[in-house]
Residue, then its C-alpha position, 0 to 999 in steps of 0.5 A: m557470521a552465522k547470522e550475517k549468513q541467515v540475514k542474506e537468506i532472506d526470502v524477499e519473494s515470500l514477503d509478499s503473495e505477490l511476488a509469489a504467484a509470479r514465482t509459481l506462475e514462473e516456476g510451476k509452468g509444465s504443471p498442469f494445475v498452475k497452467a489450469a489457474a493462468v486460463v482462470a487468470f485470463c479469463m478473470t481479466l477478460f471478464h473484467i475487461a468485458t464488463g468495464f466496457l459493457g457495464q457492470l452486472p448487477y452486484a452480486q454477480q460482478r463481486g461474486f465472480h470475481l470473488a470466485f475466480g480469485i479463491t480459483i487461482v489461490l487453490l490452484t496455486m497454492p495447493l493445500h499439500d503446501h500449506f498444512f503443518g509446512k510441508k510436513f506430509a507434502g512427500s508423500k503421493g497419497f496425500r498429495v492426491l488427497c489435497r489436490v482432491i479437496d482443492v478441487g471440491l473447494i473450487v466447485a464449492i466456491w463457484a456453487a455458494v456464489l451462484i446460489a447467493q446470487d440467486e438468493i439477492a436476485h429473489i430476496s425482494d420477491r421474497l418479501g426480504v426472507v431468504t431461504p435455507m440455500a443462503t445459510l448453506a451460501g454463507a457457510l461455503l463462502l466463510i470456510i472458503v474465504l478464511e482458508a483462501t486467504r489464510r494461503a494467500l495471506g497468512w495467520i493473522m487475517p483470518i484469525l483476526a475475521l474468526f475473533f469477530i465472528a466470536y464477538a457476533l456468536a457471544g453477545p450477550y455473555l460479555p461484560m456490560s460494556i460490550a455486550h450486544r444481543g448476541y447473533s446465531l451462527e445461521r444469522i451470521c452465515k446469511f448476513l454474510a451471504t445475502d447482505l449489502d453489508g456482507i462479504f460482497g460489501t463495500t470492499m469487494s465491490v472496489s476491489a471488483t471494478v477498480i483495483f482491478m483494474f489499476v492492478m491490470f493497468g500495473a501488469f500492462l505498463e510493467r510487461s511495456g518495461c516501463s519500469q526500466f525507462i523510470n529508472d534510466l530517467a530517474f538516475s539520468l536526472t540526479g545521477k551528476i550530483r554527489s546525492g544522484p543514485a539516492l534520489a533517483a530511488v527516491v523518484a523511481s520508486a514513487l513513480m512505480g509505487t503509485i501505480n504498483g500499490s504493493a510496498v514490497a513488490n515496489v521494493v523488488g522490482t525498482g531495487t533490484f537495480t538501485i540498492p546495488l547502485m547506491k551501496s556500489r557509491g558508498y551507502k551503508p546497506p541499512f541506508a540504502a534498503g531504506v531509502e527503498a524501503v521509504a520511497s515504494t511506501g510512499g508511493q501508495i500516498l502519492p497522488p494521483v493513483m495512491g495504490s488503491g487506497a484512494f478508491l476505498m476512500v471514495a467508497f467509504t467518504n463519499e468524496p469525489y475522487i479528485a477532492i481526495v487527490v488534492c487533499a493528499v498531495v501536500p503531506a505526500l510532498l512533505y513526506f518526500i520532500g524528508a526523505a529526498t533532504a535526508v538523502v542529500s545529507q547522508s551523502e556529504i556525512a559519507e562522502i559518497e562517490l560521484v558516478d562516473p560521468k560515463d556511466i550516467p545515461k543522458t535525459k535527452d537520449v532516455l526520452k527519446e527511447g521512452w518518450i512513449y511511456l509518458v504519453i501512456i502516463g499522460v492518458l491515465i493523468y488526463s483522464l482521472l484528473i482532467a477528464q474527471f472520468s471514473p476511476l475505472r473508465s481510466a484505469l481501462f482506458a490507460t489500460v488499452s492505451v498500453p498496446l495502442v500507443m506501442l504501436l507508434d514504436k516498431k522496437k517496443r509494440f505490443t503483440p498478442k504473447d504480450i497482451a495475453p501473459s500481462m491478462v495472466k499476470s494482471g489475475f495473479s497480482s490480484m490474488t492478495i488484494v481479493m483475498g484481503c477484502a473479502c476477509a477484511g468484508i466479514v470484519v467489515a460484516m460483524t461490525a454491521l452486525t453486533g455495532i462494535g465499531v461505535v462501540f470501540g469509539d466510546m471505549m477509546i475516547k472515554a480511555a482518551g479522556g474526550n482528548l484529539f491528540l491521545s486519541l490520534v495516538f491511539t489509533a496511530i498505534a492501532c492502525v500500524i499493530l493492524g498493518m504489521g500482519l496485514p496488507t495496506t489495503s486490509a488494514y485500512v478498511i478495517a481501522a476505517s470501520i472501526l477507528a475513524p468514525s471515532l475520530v469523527k466524534l471528536g470533531l475531524p471532518l470525514l476524509t481527514a479521519h480516513l486518511f489520517v488512518f490510511y497514512f499509518a496503515c501504509l506506514s507500517a511497512i516500514t515501522p519496526p517490529v514487522a516492517l515487510a518493506a523494510y524486510a525486502g529492502a534488507g533481503l536485497a541489500k544483505c543487510n539486517p532488517m531492523n536497522t533498515a527499519v530504524e532508517a527507514c523510519k527516520l528517512g520517512f518521519a514526515g510521513f508519521i507528523a504530516p496525519f497530526a499536522f493536518c488533523y490541526s490545520p485543514a490547510l495542509m490539505l489545501k482548504g482555508e483561505p490561499l494566504e493561510i494555505v501557503s504559510v502552512c505549507i511553507s512552515a511546514l516544508i521548513g519544518t520538515i527540511i530542518i527535522s531531516m537535517g537533524f535525524q542525520g546530523w548534517l547541514l554544512w557541517k556535522l551536527n553535535p547531539l545537541e544541535r541535531l535535538l534543538f533542529v529536530g525540536g524547532g521543525m516540529l514546532m514550525f508544525i504546530p499551528g500558530t505563528l509563535t511557534d513557527i518563529i520559534g522555529i525559524a528562529i531556532a534554525v537560523v542560528l543553527i545555521l549560522i553557527n555552522v557556516k562558521k564550522w564551514k568556513k572555518h573547517g571547510k574550506a581549511a579541508k577543502a584546500q587541503t584536498 
């Protein structure tokens, strides 16, 4: 009983800083500091809208102001007294005042550091590449404040990782020969962080300060418009009449919202409050219901056309066109969701799920009549991204602006100034996780560029794997999952892309393939035990054991673990190659996904015994291995088992049906 009580008391919002920020905004309305943070968040959004329309500022200004805005919001809403020895001294009024003074001092310091760094960068060419001691001061302030703000927003793991890389940069000459380097002074490191293009204001901050924030803003406006409820209702109206309808509705709704939201945990909470209770009420076991929601919400990050924030970072790292990344990601993402959907159908039969009362199912016609306006808004985004092929920044900006404009067509849902201002504030608050994650990841990337550890680590991994691509992929997948256990997807991907992806390229993988592989496993860490944050969030809503939920989630999302290995060996799975080869490989992978899913769930017309389940999984795996022979063997195994189970169903299923 005590264990069950502990499970029920999972604080879902504590798993995601975006959710925590939303709660702070709601609960702290009377606090002058939260009010000040709301003003800063509004100004931050206004700044990005202005630069989106009028043109980006020079890189140091655009990225610097973006970082300063984000850190200011963190320091105002996450005060030191609440993040110092677990609020041990927060009860003392004098201590709270002292902490607030320190926070205000840090806010002044971060703006000063940003302005100093901008001045140094602006005059660096005039000084023939030489920077002044002020650059050292700016770098030191940036380093200290970024680490502290990240600690408050994301916990200890990210700052500790950044400090580890800084320690490596300092200790270069004293390390073993295999990982030694010339070494860098703290002064040199600080100057590099503040003024170099590979420093804190490097690639990761560039993407955060432009494209990612725009999509965060679009998500905030879309949420305010009520689109989440429309997507839930539409998904349920389309699937509610079949036995597996409630769970399939969760898959569809969470996938659609997740591709825009970009946060698996926030998406679980956003759609799971509706889908998980519905699934439980129909007879699904709580761990399975929570697992379905976790898998679908996580998969939204790998589902085109938006793919959370990963695709935009990939554009920066690979210099590939955005449309090329989307095309390559389509089939693997579909396999992921088809595997989950097949599992849902199988489990519905095993658990003998009750059909939903037709009276409780909204009619698709009525849902579309009520919410067609949301399809127009989403259509603006898709048209801008994929047809007109505007830049992702402009596409997100146009889509955001379309929300209040298009909503004017519906009298009941019109956006007013009272809706626009809160949406702008929510945009700033929701960006905190990404801003701090990208800033701290920028420190890691900077030290990687300065010391060359990425090349060294890659050579060591290749050597450990004996030059074997498969083993290198396994090592990379494990490393990505471990990184993702304590970091947001964005941060985990950035670090893995800097350190691990180059080694895969050395082994012959195309650059984009290597980055997609890394990104997949950074995302899947959200459902991979032991630290599966999306599964924990789902378990908190379903009131069940988080580890059981994580196991169910891995079974449901197995295709996400297999497909990345498959497309590394078969580019046709990324729609590259001859048309006939692409069709053949995709069909083979589709069949393999379906029979593996049935094997994991243990149902095909009739319950499968352990041997049949093992053969189904094995046969499905063969379908993913390139080659005609493996496909034939896999299909043969599946056909034989299907015939056996058809016979079982004819013998036992019809009799059982006649009795009922």
